[in-house]
N, C-alpha and C positions, 0 to 999 in steps of 0.2 A: 524906317521903311520896311526892312526885312521882318520886323516884329509885326507890323500891320499886315504884311502879305501872309504871314503864318496864320494870323487870326482870321483873315479872310478865307483861307483854305479850310481852316477848321470849321468855320461857319457854313461854308459851302458843303462840306462833307456831312455836317449835321442835317442840313436842309435836305440833302439827297437821301440820307438815312430815313428821315421822317417821311419823305415822299415814297420811298420804297415800302415802308411799313404800311402806309395808307393804301398803296396799290395792292399789296398782299391782302389786306383786310377787305378791300372792295372785291377782289377776285374770289375770296372765300365766301363773301355774301352772295355774289353772283352764282357761284357753283351750287351753294345751298339752296338758293331760290329756284334754280333750274330743276334740281331734284324734287323739290317740294311741288313745283308745277306738275311734273310727271306723276307724282304720287297722288295728287288731288284730281287729276283728269281735267285740269283747267285749260281753257283755250288761249286766253291772253291775259297779261298782267303787266302793270308798271309799278315801280316802287321809287320813292324819293325820300331823301333825308336832308334836312336843313339844320345847320348849326350857326348861331350868331348871324342869321340873315343870309347865309350863303349855302347853296346846294353842295353837299359833299358826297352824295351818292345818288345816282339816277340811272336806272336800268329798266329795260322792258324785255318781255319774253313772250314767245308764242305768237298768236295772230290777233290782229285787230279785226280782220275778216277772214275766217278760215276758208270760206267757200271761194273767194277770189284770190287767196294766198297773199293778202296784204299783211305784212308782219306788224306786230305791235311796236310802237316807237315811243319815244319820250314826249311826242306830240299827241299821242292817242288820247281821246277824250272819253271818259267813262262816267257812268251813272254813279252818284254818291250815295243814293238811298238815304238812310237816316242820318248820315253826317250832315244832311241839309238842316236838321233841327238846330244844332248849336249855331249854325250860320244865321238862321232866322233869329235866334236869340240875340246874336250880336247886332243884327239890324234893329231889333226892338230896343236894346240897351243904348244904341246911338240916339234914338228918339228920346229916351229918358234923360240922357245927358243934355239934350236940348230943351228939356222941360216940356216936351210934347207928349209924353206918356209917363205912366206911373205904375210901378210893379204891383202896388197894393190897392189900387182903385178897382172897384167892380168892373168887369168887362162890359156891363150894360151902360157904364158911363160913356163909353165910346160909341155905342149904338143902342139907343133906347128901344129900338124895335126888336131887339133880341129877347128871348124868353125871360119871363119874370124869374123862373127857376134858376137862371144863371146869375142872379144878383150876388150870391155869395162867392162866385168864382172871380179870381183875380189873375192877372198875367203871371204872377209868381206861381200860382197853382198850375197854370198851363205849362210853364217852363220846367216844373219839377214832377210832372205826371201825377199830380195830386188833385186834379180839378173835378173828377167825377164825369168828365166828358168821355164817352165810350171810345174804344178803338174800333177796328173793323168788326162787322157783323154779317153773318151769312144772309144773303139776299138783300143786303142794304149797301153793298159796296158799289162804287161806280163801275160802269161797264168798261172803262179804260179807253174809250174812243171818243168821248165828249170833250170839246175844247171849252174851257172856262177862261174868260178874259180876266175875271176878278176873283180873288179868294172869297170875297163877300158873297158871290153867287154859289161857290162851292160849300159854304157854311150851311146852306139850305138842305144839304144832304143829311145832316144830323141834328139840325136845330129843333126839330119836333120831338126828338127822343128825350126821355127823362134822364137825369143824372143817375149814374149807377152807384154812387155813394156820396156822402156828405163831403164837400170840398175840404181838403186838409186832413181828413180822417184816415186816409190810407194812400197807397201809391199803386197805380195801375197804368201801364204804358198806353199812350194814346197819340197816334199820328194826327187824328182830327183836332186835338188840342192845338197843334201847331198851324193847322189851317185857320183856326179861329184867331190865333196870334197874328198870322199873316193878314187877316182881314182888319185887325186893329191897326197894323202898320199902314195899310191902305187908307184907313180913315184919317189917321193922324199925319200922314205924309202928303195925302192928296194925289197919290200916284198908284198905278197898278203895282202889286207886290213885286213882280219880276223886274219891272222898270226901276223901282226904288232900289232893289238889291244891286242891280248892275250899276246904276249911276251914283248912288250914295254910299254903298258899302264896298262892293268889289273893286270899284274904281280907285279906292284908297290904297290898294296893294299893287304889286308888280304882276299879278295874275292876269293872263290874257284870255284864258278859256273858261274861267269860273263863271257860271251863269245858271239860270233856270233852263231846263230842257224844254224850250218853247217850240213846239212843232209847227207853229205858224211862221217861224223865221227860218232863214237859210241855215242849214245844218253845218256844224263845224266840219272842215275838210276831213278830219281824222276821227270822226265820231265812231266809236266801236259798235260792232254788231253785238247781239245779245244771245247768251247761251245758258244752259242749265246742266249741271253735273248729272251724268248718267252712269249706269253700272259698267258700261264698256266704252261709250263715246258720248261726249256732251251733245245735247240736242240744241238745235238752232231755232231761235224764236224769229219767225219770218215776218211777224207783224209787231211793231213797237207800240206798246200801250201808251196812252196819253196821260201824262202825270200832272196836268194843269189843275186837277182837283186837289192835289196835295203838294204843290210847289214848296210850301213852307215846311212840310214834314218829311218829304222824300222825293223831291222833284228837281234836284240840281245836278250839274255835271261839271267835270273839270279834268284836266290832265293831272297826274300825280305831282308833277313838278309845281304846277301852279297852285294846287291846294297846299303843298308844303310851304311855298313862298307866302301864301296868305296867312298860314299859321304863324310863320315867323314875324310878319308884320303885326299880327294880332298880339303876340307876346311882347313885341317891342312898343306897344302902345300907339301904333300908327293907325289902327282902325277905330278903336275906342280908347279912352283914357286908361292909363295903368291902374288907376283906382277901380275902374269898371272891370278890368281883367281880374283883379283880386276879388271883387264882389262876386263875379261869376264862378270863382273857384271855391267859395265858401260852401260847405255842406248845408243844405237847406231842409227845413221841415222836420227835423228830428227823426223819429222812427218812420214817419210816413215817407219822407224824402230819402232816407237812407244816405248812402255815400254819393249823393248827387248834388252838384252845384246847380247853377242856372243852365240847365240842359246837359252840360258835361257830366260824365262820370268822373269823380275826383278822388284823389288820394295823395295827401301831402302836396308836392309840387306837380303832380301828374294830372293831366286832364285827357280824356279820350272819348271817342264815340265811334261806333261801328254801324254798318248798314247792310241790309240784304233785301233784294227785290228782283224782279225779272231782269236777268242778265247782269247781275251785280253782286259783288261781295266786297266790302270796303272797310277800312279801319284807319283812323287817325289817332296817334298818340303823341302828346307833347309833354315837355318837362320845362317848367318856367325857370327853375334855378340854373339849369345848364343851357337854356335857350336852344333846345333840340326838339325837332318834331320828325316823326316817322310816318309816312303815308304808304299804304298798299291799296291799290285799286285793281279789281279783277272783273272781267266781263262774263264770269261764269258763276251763277248763283249756286249755293250749296257747298262751297269750299270754305276753308277756315283761315281767314286772313291774319288772325291773331298768331298763328303758328309762323307765318311769314315774317311778321313784325319781330317776333322773338329771334328768328334766325338772323335777321339784319342786325338787331341790337347786339347779339352775341358776337357776330363777326366783326362788327365795327367798334366793339367795346363800349356800347352806349346803354348803360343801365339794363342789362339783360333780364334780371329777375323781374323788375317792375314792368318793362315793356311786354314781356312774354305773357304776363297775366292780365293784360287789359281786358275788361269785361266785354261781352258781346250782347248787343241790344236785340230787341225783337225786330221782326221784319218791318220795313217801311211801307 
């Protein structure tokens, strides 16, 4: 009995030591992020880290709404910008698992009314930015205030434009490519893209706030205001632009915690099959695709995507071997979330070199 009591005391002491170390690491991460926020001139930010399916770090800083003095919290919902792209990719791959879509069939297979010039384009091209579909163009962007119920309608904004290069011959970033992918998802699922993602994809995870930013629906209670980094003080965007024209490429929102939980469920094979996760991690397209999987930027067991748009700077970095994902969401465009991810990884001892060097994508 005495021996068992001694073992129990030793075990309790060890657990307390681990807990103390974890608390010290979390405090270091929090202090580093507070300094980073101040140096960047950011208004509000939330960060979350998940390991083996459990949140091990979740902190928020600054303001959700600076003008009304509402502080950012772990429930604050931020724009994801281009992190929407790999989430759309996951939605497409779920259809492929169900034999309702194919990575390598021409996009015109799904809608014969689309331009003849799109016949060489496949979903794989769309997912790897090698399709030839253009990105934004001066004078041809949406005004940001039109509501599109269907991605199929938004495709009309660029369907009359010529391809800017032969599909598969090079790589050039394109948000419109993901609007086209969203339209394919609509055709094959029989649902509006935003409804499909909520009911068929996001519902598979523990996430509660992850969704398309649909301005026709009731806003989340803690949806953040939008800001842009300034020389002295971040400016406040008083009118929220409508993202329905690019839900698939840059129109989703979430709390940092919920996005991290979704990443954990994704790595665990709960959203799509483990084989699909591996397929999405494979570098695609040789020189044209570069170090890009199916939408993700990839390197070894690391996958990542960043985002930047009105009132948003975001980054998600995951590591499949260690089952770790780090999320940083900020309501201030123009800041560098990769630096924040690096600070978190260093403080918590989570692959600091890799996480700190996660690539930054173009604006969503």
